[in-house]
Each structure stands twice: as C-alpha cells, then as structure tokens.
C-alpha positions in Angstrom: 156.8 136.0 220.5 155.0 132.7 219.8 154.7 133.5 216.2 158.5 134.1 215.8 159.3 130.8 217.5 156.9 128.9 215.2 158.6 130.6 212.2 162.0 129.5 213.5 160.9 125.9 214.0 159.4 125.8 210.5 162.6 127.0 209.0 164.5 124.1 210.5 164.3 121.1 208.1 162.9 118.1 209.8 164.7 114.8 209.5 161.6 112.8 210.1 160.7 110.6 207.1 157.4 111.5 205.4 154.3 109.6 206.4 154.3 107.2 203.4 153.9 103.4 203.3 157.4 103.0 201.7 159.3 105.2 204.1 157.4 104.1 207.2 157.8 100.4 206.1 154.2 99.6 205.9 154.3 97.9 202.5 153.0 94.4 202.2 155.7 91.7 202.4 155.9 88.0 201.6 157.9 85.6 203.6 158.2 81.9 202.7 157.1 79.4 205.4 159.5 76.6 205.3 157.7 73.3 205.7 158.4 69.8 204.7 156.0 70.2 201.8 158.1 73.1 200.3 161.6 72.1 201.4 161.7 68.5 200.3 160.6 69.1 196.7 163.2 71.8 196.4 166.0 69.3 197.5 164.8 66.7 195.0 164.4 69.2 192.1 168.0 70.6 192.7 169.4 67.1 192.9 167.7 65.8 189.8 168.6 68.9 187.8 172.3 69.3 189.0 173.4 65.7 188.5 172.7 65.5 184.7 174.2 69.0 184.3 177.4 67.9 186.1 177.6 64.7 184.0 177.3 66.9 180.8 180.0 69.2 182.0 182.3 66.3 182.8 181.7 64.8 179.4 182.6 68.0 177.6 185.7 68.4 179.8 186.9 64.9 179.1 186.5 65.5 175.3 189.3 68.1 175.6 192.7 66.6 174.8 195.6 68.1 176.6 199.3 67.5 177.1 201.6 69.4 179.5 205.4 69.5 179.4 207.3 70.8 182.4 210.6 72.3 181.3 211.6 74.3 184.4 214.8 72.2 184.8 215.5 71.3 181.2 219.2 70.9 180.2 221.1 72.2 177.2 223.5 70.3 175.0 226.2 70.5 177.6 223.9 68.8 180.1 223.7 72.0 182.2 220.4 73.1 183.6 219.2 76.2 181.8 217.8 77.7 185.0 221.4 77.9 186.2 222.9 79.0 182.9 220.8 82.1 182.6 221.8 83.3 186.1 225.2 83.9 184.4 223.6 86.2 181.8 224.2 83.5 179.1 221.8 82.3 176.5 220.4 78.7 176.9 218.2 76.5 174.8 216.9 73.0 175.4 215.1 70.2 173.5 212.4 68.0 175.0 210.8 65.1 173.0 207.3 64.2 173.8 204.5 62.1 172.3 200.8 62.6 171.5 199.1 59.2 172.1 195.9 60.3 170.4 194.9 62.7 167.6 194.2 66.3 168.7 191.3 67.0 166.4 189.9 70.5 166.1 191.5 73.8 167.0 194.7 73.4 169.0 196.2 76.0 171.2 199.6 76.4 172.9 199.7 77.8 176.4 202.5 78.5 178.9 201.8 77.8 182.5 203.5 79.3 185.6 203.2 78.3 189.3 203.9 80.2 192.5 203.7 83.5 190.5 201.4 86.0 192.3 200.1 88.3 189.7 197.2 89.1 192.0 199.4 91.0 194.5 197.9 94.5 195.0 201.1 96.5 194.3 201.8 94.3 191.2 198.3 94.8 189.8 198.5 98.6 190.2 202.0 98.8 188.7 201.0 100.0 185.2 200.2 103.2 183.3 196.9 102.8 181.4 197.3 106.2 179.8 200.7 105.2 178.4 199.3 101.9 177.1 196.7 104.0 175.2 199.5 105.6 173.3 199.8 108.8 175.2 203.6 109.3 175.5 203.5 113.0 175.9 203.8 112.8 179.6 206.0 111.2 182.3 205.2 107.6 183.3 202.7 107.3 186.1 204.0 107.1 189.7 202.0 103.8 190.0 204.8 102.3 187.9 207.5 103.0 190.6 210.2 101.7 190.8 209.9 100.5 187.2 209.0 103.9 185.7 212.7 104.5 184.7 215.5 102.1 183.9 218.9 101.8 185.5 220.1 104.8 183.4 217.1 106.9 184.8 215.5 107.0 181.3 211.7 106.8 181.2 210.4 103.3 180.3 207.6 102.3 177.9 205.7 100.2 178.9 206.4 101.0 182.5 205.5 99.0 185.6 206.1 95.7 187.3 203.7 93.8 185.1 205.3 94.8 181.8 208.8 94.4 183.3 208.1 90.8 184.1 206.8 89.9 180.7 207.1 86.2 179.8 210.1 85.9 177.4 210.7 82.2 176.7 210.4 81.3 173.0 208.6 78.0 172.4 208.4 76.1 169.1 207.5 72.5 168.3 208.2 70.0 165.4 206.4 66.9 164.4 208.3 63.7 163.2 206.3 62.1 160.5 206.4 58.5 159.2 209.4 59.3 157.0 211.3 60.4 160.1 211.3 64.0 158.8 210.9 66.9 161.3 208.1 69.2 160.2 207.8 72.5 162.0 204.3 73.0 163.5 202.9 76.3 162.2 202.1 78.6 165.0 200.2 82.0 164.9 201.2 84.9 167.1 197.9 86.8 166.5 194.4 86.1 167.6 195.5 85.2 171.2 194.4 88.4 173.0 190.9 89.5 173.8 189.6 91.7 171.0 188.2 94.2 173.5 191.7 94.6 175.0 193.4 95.1 171.7 190.8 97.5 170.3 190.1 99.6 173.5 192.8 99.3 176.1 196.0 99.2 174.0 196.9 101.6 171.3 200.2 102.6 169.7 201.3 106.2 169.7 200.5 108.2 166.6 202.7 107.7 163.6 203.5 104.7 161.3 207.2 104.7 162.4 207.2 103.1 165.9 210.9 103.6 166.3 210.4 107.4 166.1 207.1 107.2 168.1 208.9 105.6 171.1 211.9 108.0 170.8 213.0 109.1 174.3 211.6 106.0 176.0 213.7 102.9 176.9 212.7 99.3 177.2 212.2 97.7 180.6 215.4 96.5 182.2 214.4 92.8 182.0 213.6 92.9 178.3 216.0 91.8 175.6 214.0 93.5 172.7 212.5 97.0 172.3 208.8 97.3 172.3 208.8 97.9 168.6 210.8 94.7 167.9 208.7 92.1 169.8 207.3 90.5 166.6 210.0 90.5 163.8 207.6 88.9 161.3 204.7 91.3 161.5 205.5 95.0 162.3 201.9 95.8 162.8 201.9 93.4 165.8 204.6 95.5 167.6 204.4 98.2 170.2 201.5 98.2 172.6 199.5 96.2 170.0 201.7 93.2 170.6 199.4 90.4 171.6 201.9 88.6 173.8 202.2 91.8 175.8 198.4 92.3 175.9 197.9 88.7 177.1 200.5 89.1 179.9 199.1 92.5 181.1 195.7 90.8 181.9 196.8 89.6 185.3 195.8 86.2 186.6 193.7 85.7 189.8 195.6 82.7 191.1 199.3 81.9 191.6 199.0 78.9 189.3 197.8 80.0 185.9 198.2 79.5 182.2 198.1 82.1 179.4 197.5 81.6 175.7 200.8 81.7 173.8 200.1 80.6 170.2 197.5 79.1 167.9 198.2 76.2 165.6 197.7 77.4 162.0 195.3 74.8 160.6 195.4 76.2 157.1 198.8 74.4 156.5 199.0 71.0 155.0 199.2 68.2 157.5 197.6 70.1 160.3 194.2 71.0 158.8 192.2 68.8 161.2 194.5 69.3 164.2 197.7 67.7 165.4 198.2 64.0 164.5 199.3 61.6 167.1 203.0 60.7 167.1 206.4 62.0 168.2 207.0 65.7 168.7 209.9 67.9 170.0 209.7 71.0 172.0 212.4 73.6 171.4 212.9 76.2 174.2 214.8 79.4 174.0 215.2 79.6 177.8 215.4 83.1 179.3 212.6 83.5 181.9 213.7 82.9 185.5 211.3 81.2 187.8 213.5 79.2 190.2 214.3 82.3 192.3 210.7 82.3 193.6 210.4 78.5 193.5 208.1 78.5 190.6 207.8 76.2 187.6 207.1 76.5 183.9 205.3 74.3 181.5 204.1 74.2 177.9 200.5 73.0 177.3 198.9 71.9 174.1 195.2 71.7 174.3 192.0 71.5 172.3 188.7 73.1 173.3 185.1 72.1 173.7 181.8 74.0 173.6 182.5 75.1 177.2 186.2 76.1 176.6 189.3 74.3 178.0 189.6 71.3 180.2 188.1 72.0 183.6 186.5 69.0 185.5 186.0 71.0 188.7 182.6 72.6 187.7 181.2 69.2 186.6 182.3 67.5 189.9 180.9 70.4 191.9 177.5 70.1 190.2 177.4 66.3 190.8 178.4 66.7 194.4 175.8 69.3 195.2 173.1 67.3 193.4 174.0 64.1 195.3 174.1 66.0 198.6 170.6 67.5 197.9 169.2 64.1 197.0 170.7 62.5 200.1 169.3 65.3 202.4 165.9 65.0 200.7 165.8 61.2 201.4 167.0 61.7 205.0 164.4 64.4 205.7 161.7 62.2 204.1 162.5 59.4 206.4 162.7 61.8 209.4 159.3 63.4 208.7 157.7 60.0 208.1 159.0 58.7 211.4 157.8 61.8 213.2 154.4 61.5 211.6 154.1 57.9 212.8 155.2 58.8 216.3 152.6 61.6 216.5 149.8 59.2 215.3 150.6 56.9 218.2 
C-alpha cells in the first residue's frame, strides 16, 4: 500500500522550483551605496555634460529658417471667407502675400500644419485596411474601416477608412517676385516626401499597369474630389496607393497640433539652386479642406533643415534646464554636507 502511494506522489509533477542558485535567488548581487562621495560627482558630471549639449542643440535649431502662414480664414476675390464658401459646396481660392526677410539657404521644404486634429484617436488610427493598401483588392474592405468601407451609394471604397477619407486636399503653390517685378513660380516636387520604408513596404498598387482597370469596382472616398488613380496628374506612376501625399497622410500624428511634409523645393531650377532668396512671395491656395467645424486651423510652413532636422528648441532647452538643476543641486548638497561635517566636528 505504501509503495502505491509513493508511486502516485511521484507521478504528480511538483511545482517547487529546482534547488539552483538562480531559481532560489542565491546569486550574488550588487547594490550601490548612495553617499555624498558618489552622488555629488554624478550631479556635477550630468550638469557639465548636459549644458554644452543643450547649447549645441539650441544653436542648430536657431540655424533653421522658418516662416509660417496661417490661411484658415483667408478670403477670395469677392472678400468672402473661403471657410464659409466651401460649406456651400463651391470652389474657393485665396491669395496671401508674404515676405522672407532672410535667404533660406540649403534645402527648403513646404509643410502644411493643422491644429485641434486628433489623428491619435483610437478608432481613427484603426480605421484602415492594410491588406487593401498592399494592393489586395480581391476581397471586401476590412470591417475596421466602418463606416467608411462603402460610399453613400453602398459601393466598396478604396482606400477605405476614416484616415483616407479625411485626406488633406488643399492645393498650395507659391510664386516669387524678383527685382524686375516678375512673378516666378517656385518649383515644387511632389515626390521624395514619404518615408522610403512606407512606399516600398506598406503601400503597393494592385497588379497591372492600368490603374483605372485595377481599381474597377471600387469607388473613391466620399470626401475626395479625385479618384485614387488621378491624384497626381503630372506623374501617373505616383498615383494609386503609391501616391506620396496619401502615404504621408496615412502615417498618423501623435499630437493634435502637427505638420506634415507637403512639397520639396526643386533646387535644380535656375534661381533656386542655393535655396529661396529673400524677398516678396505669394501663396496661392485652392481651398477645399474644412477645419473650422472642429475649431481647427491651417497653415503653410516653409522651412530649412539642420543636421538634427527641423526647428525644435524644446530639446535644447530641456538639456540646459536639467544641467542647471543638477549643478544647482550639486552645489546645495556640497554646502549642506560641509555644514554637517563642521557641526559634527564641534
């Protein structure tokens, strides 16, 4: 009888950890002992290291030239606000003169900026069909796209979802007025604005060279004025899901105030090889994107770049603040420890 009970107990797997140094937590460990001799040098090292880094970051940020033009409430030639005109399903355009007070040397980029637009909303971020964006149109749009998987006529939509349906649609161009009072169109490139990894991996057109036939059976989103194969009239290869304006927009922003790359200045053209010269410019807007319904704003940004990217003074200020705080704490602790040492000697 005893032998049978021993056999039964041995057949039951024990949950007790094996008797090893690792599983029984007997491995040697190291724990720092925080003393004045170890903490104070750390504060001073951090302070001395962070302040020069912060100054360098601020320097590179200040080297970036930038101008921002808010055109949310711009007016057309009849002195009517475009934001009100487009609510009546009418086209609207406006003209805004501006000036560059300094030369924008180097590569110049055009951005559009939006405020109070929450692209980080969970349902908004999920509202897309990645299989469809890879060119697989042999299936129904994903349920994640609801209610934007079909249009008002109940036809399947490509690309589907709330992100694609809200694609930025304003058309922005600029001209430069030279010394002879002639308006020269600033050459802008529509390609090279999206991440190469997105264009090569995440977005592919359906098979076939004829995009009109490839997208047969699918309708454009309700808010679009053009079909997906007509987004770039100048370069057919930049249409469909390979359109870089679409790819840039589909990479959702983390904050409600954001900017996205819209165009690159073509520096191969005469007059703009070294950048944008200072002087008078004019912004032409084909106004079609509504933002006043959610109390948002729109702006056009022209900006150069530095070794660290665009203009962003926050990181430099943060490094300087942390460095100064560490130096201040180090000095305070030094005075405190010295006063304690003198008191103990008495």
